[in-house]
TORRO-187959 format. One record per atom (N, C-alpha, C): residue number from 1; residue in one letter; atom name; y, z, x. Coordinates in Angstrom, 2 decimals. Example, Ala and Ser with C-alpha at 12.3 -4.5 7.8 and 13.67 -1.06 7.14 Angstrom:
2
SEGU num residuo atomo      py      pz      px
SEGU   1       a     N   -5.69    7.80   13.19
SEGU   1       a    CA   -4.50    7.80   12.30
SEGU   1       a     C   -3.30    7.80   13.20
SEGU   2       s     N   -2.25    7.08   12.85
SEGU   2       s    CA   -1.06    7.14   13.67
SEGU   2       s     C    0.03    7.87   12.90
This chain:
111
SEGU num residuo atomo      py      pz      px
SEGU   1       m     N  -26.62  -23.48  -11.10
SEGU   1       m    CA  -25.53  -22.54  -11.30
SEGU   1       m     C  -24.25  -23.32  -11.52
SEGU   2       k     N  -23.51  -23.03  -12.57
SEGU   2       k    CA  -22.26  -23.71  -12.88
SEGU   2       k     C  -21.13  -23.16  -12.02
SEGU   3       s     N  -20.23  -24.03  -11.60
SEGU   3       s    CA  -19.05  -23.54  -10.89
SEGU   3       s     C  -17.90  -23.46  -11.88
SEGU   4       i     N  -17.07  -22.46  -11.69
SEGU   4       i    CA  -15.91  -22.25  -12.56
SEGU   4       i     C  -14.78  -23.09  -12.02
SEGU   5       g     N  -14.14  -23.87  -12.89
SEGU   5       g    CA  -13.04  -24.72  -12.46
SEGU   5       g     C  -11.83  -23.91  -12.04
SEGU   6       s     N  -11.00  -24.50  -11.18
SEGU   6       s    CA   -9.80  -23.81  -10.71
SEGU   6       s     C   -8.82  -23.56  -11.85
SEGU   7       a     N   -8.78  -24.43  -12.85
SEGU   7       a    CA   -7.88  -24.22  -13.99
SEGU   7       a     C   -8.32  -22.99  -14.79
SEGU   8       t     N   -9.62  -22.79  -14.91
SEGU   8       t    CA  -10.13  -21.61  -15.63
SEGU   8       t     C   -9.79  -20.34  -14.87
SEGU   9       l     N   -9.96  -20.37  -13.56
SEGU   9       l    CA   -9.62  -19.20  -12.75
SEGU   9       l     C   -8.13  -18.90  -12.81
SEGU  10       l     N   -7.32  -19.94  -12.73
SEGU  10       l    CA   -5.87  -19.77  -12.81
SEGU  10       l     C   -5.47  -19.19  -14.16
SEGU  11       s     N   -6.06  -19.69  -15.23
SEGU  11       s    CA   -5.76  -19.17  -16.57
SEGU  11       s     C   -6.13  -17.70  -16.68
SEGU  12       a     N   -7.29  -17.32  -16.15
SEGU  12       a    CA   -7.71  -15.93  -16.20
SEGU  12       a     C   -6.76  -15.04  -15.41
SEGU  13       a     N   -6.31  -15.54  -14.27
SEGU  13       a    CA   -5.38  -14.75  -13.45
SEGU  13       a     C   -4.05  -14.56  -14.16
SEGU  14       v     N   -3.54  -15.61  -14.79
SEGU  14       v    CA   -2.26  -15.52  -15.51
SEGU  14       v     C   -2.38  -14.56  -16.68
SEGU  15       i     N   -3.46  -14.65  -17.43
SEGU  15       i    CA   -3.66  -13.74  -18.56
SEGU  15       i     C   -3.75  -12.30  -18.06
SEGU  16       g     N   -4.46  -12.08  -16.97
SEGU  16       g    CA   -4.56  -10.74  -16.41
SEGU  16       g     C   -3.22  -10.19  -15.98
SEGU  17       l     N   -2.41  -11.02  -15.35
SEGU  17       l    CA   -1.08  -10.58  -14.91
SEGU  17       l     C   -0.15  -10.32  -16.09
SEGU  18       c     N   -0.28  -11.10  -17.14
SEGU  18       c    CA    0.58  -10.90  -18.31
SEGU  18       c     C    0.29   -9.58  -19.00
SEGU  19       a     N   -0.92   -9.08  -18.84
SEGU  19       a    CA   -1.29   -7.81  -19.47
SEGU  19       a     C   -0.70   -6.62  -18.72
SEGU  20       c     N   -0.25   -6.82  -17.49
SEGU  20       c    CA    0.31   -5.73  -16.70
SEGU  20       c     C    1.72   -5.41  -17.15
SEGU  21       t     N    2.03   -4.13  -17.26
SEGU  21       t    CA    3.38   -3.71  -17.61
SEGU  21       t     C    3.88   -2.71  -16.58
SEGU  22       i     N    3.83   -3.12  -15.34
SEGU  22       i    CA    4.25   -2.25  -14.25
SEGU  22       i     C    5.71   -2.52  -13.93
SEGU  23       t     N    6.48   -1.46  -13.83
SEGU  23       t    CA    7.87   -1.59  -13.42
SEGU  23       t     C    7.92   -1.41  -11.91
SEGU  24       p     N    8.18   -2.49  -11.16
SEGU  24       p    CA    8.15   -2.35   -9.71
SEGU  24       p     C    9.33   -1.56   -9.20
SEGU  25       a     N    9.10   -0.90   -8.08
SEGU  25       a    CA   10.20   -0.20   -7.41
SEGU  25       a     C   11.14   -1.25   -6.83
SEGU  26       h     N   12.41   -0.92   -6.76
SEGU  26       h    CA   13.38   -1.80   -6.13
SEGU  26       h     C   13.32   -1.52   -4.64
SEGU  27       v     N   12.86   -2.49   -3.87
SEGU  27       v    CA   12.67   -2.30   -2.44
SEGU  27       v     C   13.66   -3.17   -1.68
SEGU  28       t     N   14.37   -2.57   -0.75
SEGU  28       t    CA   15.27   -3.28    0.12
SEGU  28       t     C   14.74   -3.15    1.54
SEGU  29       v     N   14.47   -4.26    2.18
SEGU  29       v    CA   13.98   -4.20    3.54
SEGU  29       v     C   15.16   -4.42    4.47
SEGU  30       g     N   15.33   -3.53    5.40
SEGU  30       g    CA   16.41   -3.66    6.36
SEGU  30       g     C   16.14   -2.79    7.56
SEGU  31       a     N   16.80   -3.09    8.61
SEGU  31       a    CA   16.62   -2.27    9.81
SEGU  31       a     C   17.30   -0.94    9.59
SEGU  32       p     N   16.70    0.13    9.95
SEGU  32       p    CA   15.40    0.23   10.57
SEGU  32       p     C   14.28    0.57    9.61
SEGU  33       a     N   14.52    0.68    8.30
SEGU  33       a    CA   13.50    1.19    7.40
SEGU  33       a     C   13.51    0.46    6.07
SEGU  34       v     N   12.48    0.72    5.27
SEGU  34       v    CA   12.39    0.21    3.91
SEGU  34       v     C   13.02    1.25    3.00
SEGU  35       v     N   13.80    0.79    2.00
SEGU  35       v    CA   14.43    1.70    1.05
SEGU  35       v     C   13.83    1.44   -0.33
SEGU  36       v     N   13.43    2.51   -1.01
SEGU  36       v    CA   12.85    2.41   -2.35
SEGU  36       v     C   13.71    3.23   -3.30
SEGU  37       w     N   14.04    2.67   -4.46
SEGU  37       w    CA   14.85    3.37   -5.47
SEGU  37       w     C   13.95    3.84   -6.59
SEGU  38       a     N   14.20    5.05   -7.09
SEGU  38       a    CA   13.42    5.63   -8.20
SEGU  38       a     C   14.40    6.27   -9.18
SEGU  39       p     N   14.06    6.28  -10.47
SEGU  39       p    CA   14.95    6.87  -11.47
SEGU  39       p     C   14.85    8.39  -11.58
SEGU  40       m     N   13.88    9.01  -10.89
SEGU  40       m    CA   13.71   10.46  -10.98
SEGU  40       m     C   13.35   11.04   -9.62
SEGU  41       a     N   13.63   12.33   -9.49
SEGU  41       a    CA   13.35   13.04   -8.24
SEGU  41       a     C   11.85   13.12   -7.98
SEGU  42       p     N   11.46   13.13   -6.72
SEGU  42       p    CA   10.05   13.32   -6.42
SEGU  42       p     C    9.66   14.78   -6.62
SEGU  43       p     N    8.37   15.04   -6.85
SEGU  43       p    CA    7.90   16.43   -6.90
SEGU  43       p     C    8.07   17.08   -5.53
SEGU  44       p     N    7.90   18.40   -5.46
SEGU  44       p    CA    7.95   19.05   -4.14
SEGU  44       p     C    6.84   18.50   -3.24
SEGU  45       p     N    7.06   18.51   -1.93
SEGU  45       p    CA    6.01   18.03   -1.02
SEGU  45       p     C    4.73   18.84   -1.19
SEGU  46       r     N    3.61   18.18   -1.01
SEGU  46       r    CA    2.32   18.86   -1.08
SEGU  46       r     C    2.07   19.62    0.22
SEGU  47       v     N    1.27   20.66    0.12
SEGU  47       v    CA    0.82   21.37    1.32
SEGU  47       v     C   -0.36   20.57    1.87
SEGU  48       e     N   -0.26   20.18    3.12
SEGU  48       e    CA   -1.31   19.36    3.72
SEGU  48       e     C   -2.07   20.18    4.77
SEGU  49       v     N   -3.36   19.95    4.81
SEGU  49       v    CA   -4.18   20.55    5.85
SEGU  49       v     C   -4.38   19.47    6.91
SEGU  50       m     N   -3.87   19.76    8.11
SEGU  50       m    CA   -3.95   18.78    9.19
SEGU  50       m     C   -5.31   18.86    9.87
SEGU  51       p     N   -6.02   17.74    9.93
SEGU  51       p    CA   -7.25   17.75   10.71
SEGU  51       p     C   -6.90   17.83   12.20
SEGU  52       p     N   -7.86   18.10   13.05
SEGU  52       p    CA   -7.55   18.16   14.48
SEGU  52       p     C   -7.02   16.80   14.97
SEGU  53       p     N   -6.08   16.82   15.91
SEGU  53       p    CA   -5.55   15.55   16.43
SEGU  53       p     C   -6.60   14.79   17.24
SEGU  54       p     N   -6.49   13.47   17.28
SEGU  54       p    CA   -7.44   12.68   18.08
SEGU  54       p     C   -7.38   13.02   19.57
SEGU  55       s     N   -6.17   13.36   20.04
SEGU  55       s    CA   -5.99   13.79   21.42
SEGU  55       s     C   -4.65   14.51   21.54
SEGU  56       h     N   -4.35   15.04   22.71
SEGU  56       h    CA   -3.12   15.83   22.90
SEGU  56       h     C   -1.84   15.02   22.79
SEGU  57       d     N   -1.89   13.68   22.89
SEGU  57       d    CA   -0.67   12.88   22.84
SEGU  57       d     C   -0.40   12.29   21.45
SEGU  58       y     N   -0.91   12.96   20.41
SEGU  58       y    CA   -0.64   12.57   19.03
SEGU  58       y     C    0.20   13.66   18.36
SEGU  59       f     N    0.95   13.27   17.35
SEGU  59       f    CA    1.69   14.25   16.56
SEGU  59       f     C    1.51   13.93   15.08
SEGU  60       w     N    1.73   14.94   14.24
SEGU  60       w    CA    1.51   14.82   12.80
SEGU  60       w     C    2.73   14.23   12.11
SEGU  61       v     N    2.51   13.16   11.32
SEGU  61       v    CA    3.53   12.57   10.45
SEGU  61       v     C    3.22   13.09    9.05
SEGU  62       s     N    4.13   13.88    8.50
SEGU  62       s    CA    3.90   14.50    7.19
SEGU  62       s     C    3.80   13.46    6.08
SEGU  63       g     N    3.03   13.81    5.05
SEGU  63       g    CA    2.94   12.96    3.87
SEGU  63       g     C    4.24   12.98    3.09
SEGU  64       y     N    4.35   12.10    2.11
SEGU  64       y    CA    5.58   11.97    1.32
SEGU  64       y     C    5.26   11.34   -0.03
SEGU  65       w     N    6.19   11.49   -0.95
SEGU  65       w    CA    6.06   10.86   -2.27
SEGU  65       w     C    6.65    9.46   -2.20
SEGU  66       f     N    5.93    8.47   -2.77
SEGU  66       f    CA    6.37    7.08   -2.83
SEGU  66       f     C    6.47    6.69   -4.30
SEGU  67       w     N    7.50    5.95   -4.69
SEGU  67       w    CA    7.64    5.50   -6.08
SEGU  67       w     C    6.85    4.21   -6.24
SEGU  68       e     N    5.89    4.22   -7.20
SEGU  68       e    CA    5.04    3.06   -7.43
SEGU  68       e     C    4.79    2.94   -8.92
SEGU  69       g     N    5.11    1.77   -9.47
SEGU  69       g    CA    4.97    1.59  -10.91
SEGU  69       g     C    6.01    2.43  -11.61
SEGU  70       n     N    5.57    3.38  -12.40
SEGU  70       n    CA    6.47    4.28  -13.12
SEGU  70       n     C    6.28    5.73  -12.73
SEGU  71       q     N    5.81    5.96  -11.52
SEGU  71       q    CA    5.53    7.34  -11.12
SEGU  71       q     C    5.57    7.49   -9.60
SEGU  72       h     N    5.66    8.73   -9.19
SEGU  72       h    CA    5.57    9.04   -7.77
SEGU  72       h     C    4.09    9.13   -7.39
SEGU  73       r     N    3.76    8.60   -6.22
SEGU  73       r    CA    2.39    8.64   -5.70
SEGU  73       r     C    2.44    9.26   -4.31
SEGU  74       w     N    1.57   10.23   -4.07
SEGU  74       w    CA    1.54   10.90   -2.78
SEGU  74       w     C    0.87   10.02   -1.72
SEGU  75       v     N    1.52    9.92   -0.56
SEGU  75       v    CA    0.96    9.23    0.60
SEGU  75       v     C    0.61   10.32    1.61
SEGU  76       d     N   -0.66   10.43    1.96
SEGU  76       d    CA   -1.12   11.48    2.87
SEGU  76       d     C   -0.51   11.35    4.25
SEGU  77       g     N   -0.32   12.51    4.89
SEGU  77       g    CA    0.13   12.52    6.27
SEGU  77       g     C   -0.98   12.02    7.19
SEGU  78       h     N   -0.60   11.74    8.42
SEGU  78       h    CA   -1.58   11.22    9.39
SEGU  78       h     C   -1.10   11.48   10.82
SEGU  79       w     N   -1.99   11.33   11.75
SEGU  79       w    CA   -1.66   11.49   13.16
SEGU  79       w     C   -1.13   10.17   13.71
SEGU  80       e     N   -0.08   10.24   14.50
SEGU  80       e    CA    0.51    9.07   15.16
SEGU  80       e     C    0.51    9.32   16.66
SEGU  81       h     N    0.29    8.27   17.40
SEGU  81       h    CA    0.35    8.35   18.86
SEGU  81       h     C    1.81    8.38   19.28
SEGU  82       h     N    2.17    9.28   20.19
SEGU  82       h    CA    3.55    9.32   20.69
SEGU  82       h     C    3.91    7.96   21.30
SEGU  83       r     N    5.15    7.56   21.12
SEGU  83       r    CA    5.64    6.32   21.72
SEGU  83       r     C    6.70    6.67   22.77
SEGU  84       e     N    6.58    6.04   23.88
SEGU  84       e    CA    7.52    6.29   24.96
SEGU  84       e     C    8.89    5.76   24.58
SEGU  85       y     N    9.91    6.57   24.79
SEGU  85       y    CA   11.32    6.24   24.53
SEGU  85       y     C   11.64    6.04   23.04
SEGU  86       e     N   10.82    6.59   22.16
SEGU  86       e    CA   11.07    6.52   20.73
SEGU  86       e     C   10.74    7.86   20.09
SEGU  87       h     N   11.37    8.12   18.94
SEGU  87       h    CA   10.99    9.31   18.17
SEGU  87       h     C   10.87    8.90   16.70
SEGU  88       w     N   10.06    9.65   15.97
SEGU  88       w    CA    9.79    9.36   14.55
SEGU  88       w     C   10.88    9.96   13.68
SEGU  89       v     N   11.44    9.15   12.78
SEGU  89       v    CA   12.39    9.61   11.78
SEGU  89       v     C   11.61    9.68   10.46
SEGU  90       p     N   11.42   10.88    9.89
SEGU  90       p    CA   10.56   11.00    8.71
SEGU  90       p     C   11.15   10.37    7.45
SEGU  91       h     N   10.25   10.14    6.47
SEGU  91       h    CA   10.68    9.67    5.15
SEGU  91       h     C   11.60   10.71    4.53
SEGU  92       r     N   12.57   10.25    3.75
SEGU  92       r    CA   13.54   11.18    3.16
SEGU  92       r     C   14.01   10.65    1.81
SEGU  93       w     N   14.07   11.55    0.82
SEGU  93       w    CA   14.62   11.22   -0.50
SEGU  93       w     C   16.04   11.75   -0.59
SEGU  94       d     N   16.97   10.90   -1.07
SEGU  94       d    CA   18.36   11.29   -1.29
SEGU  94       d     C   18.77   10.91   -2.71
SEGU  95       h     N   19.62   11.72   -3.30
SEGU  95       h    CA   20.14   11.49   -4.65
SEGU  95       h     C   21.52   10.86   -4.52
SEGU  96       d     N   21.79    9.78   -5.27
SEGU  96       d    CA   23.09    9.13   -5.15
SEGU  96       d     C   23.98    9.40   -6.37
SEGU  97       e     N   25.19    8.91   -6.31
SEGU  97       e    CA   26.17    9.18   -7.37
SEGU  97       e     C   25.84    8.49   -8.70
SEGU  98       r     N   24.93    7.53   -8.69
SEGU  98       r    CA   24.53    6.84   -9.93
SEGU  98       r     C   23.37    7.53  -10.63
SEGU  99       g     N   22.86    8.62  -10.03
SEGU  99       g    CA   21.73    9.32  -10.61
SEGU  99       g     C   20.39    8.78  -10.15
SEGU 100       q     N   20.40    7.85   -9.23
SEGU 100       q    CA   19.17    7.28   -8.69
SEGU 100       q     C   18.71    8.08   -7.47
SEGU 101       w     N   17.44    7.95   -7.16
SEGU 101       w    CA   16.87    8.59   -5.98
SEGU 101       w     C   16.45    7.50   -5.01
SEGU 102       r     N   16.78    7.69   -3.73
SEGU 102       r    CA   16.49    6.69   -2.71
SEGU 102       r     C   15.57    7.28   -1.65
SEGU 103       l     N   14.45    6.58   -1.43
SEGU 103       l    CA   13.53    6.95   -0.35
SEGU 103       l     C   13.83    6.04    0.82
SEGU 104       t     N   14.20    6.64    1.93
SEGU 104       t    CA   14.35    5.89    3.16
SEGU 104       t     C   13.04    6.05    3.91
SEGU 105       g     N   12.38    4.94    4.17
SEGU 105       g    CA   11.06    4.98    4.78
SEGU 105       g     C   11.09    5.49    6.20
SEGU 106       g     N   10.03    6.14    6.62
SEGU 106       g    CA    9.91    6.63    7.98
SEGU 106       g     C    9.89    5.46    8.96
SEGU 107       y     N   10.40    5.71   10.15
SEGU 107       y    CA   10.43    4.64   11.14
SEGU 107       y     C   10.56    5.22   12.54
SEGU 108       w     N   10.27    4.39   13.50
SEGU 108       w    CA   10.43    4.75   14.91
SEGU 108       w     C   11.83    4.38   15.33
SEGU 109       h     N   12.51    5.32   15.99
SEGU 109       h    CA   13.88    5.10   16.47
SEGU 109       h     C   13.86    5.10   18.00
SEGU 110       r     N   14.43    4.07   18.57
SEGU 110       r    CA   14.48    3.99   20.03
SEGU 110       r     C   15.50    4.99   20.55
SEGU 111       d     N   15.11    5.78   21.55
SEGU 111       d    CA   15.99    6.78   22.14
SEGU 111       d     C   17.01    6.15   23.09
């Protein structure tokens, strides 16, 4: 069995990446959340059917639209375990004066 040289693998990877035409979201990481910029508003939130919680000390974190590539992608909601002395701040889209849309990522806030 022939082994493929690392130069051949590297060349294939570079060619594969050059074929991609994805426009990445502008992401700013900062406390307390990740911020994503999008050129258009997200669609209305989807109606989600919540499965039963794993136990009584869990709560539902709603799904949200995330900007990825050149489109919004839905991220499903999920159950989160309650955290002592913290509360969940949900994801939120805001429109700014430049016509851009900003997603502030959900995060845990210390009480």
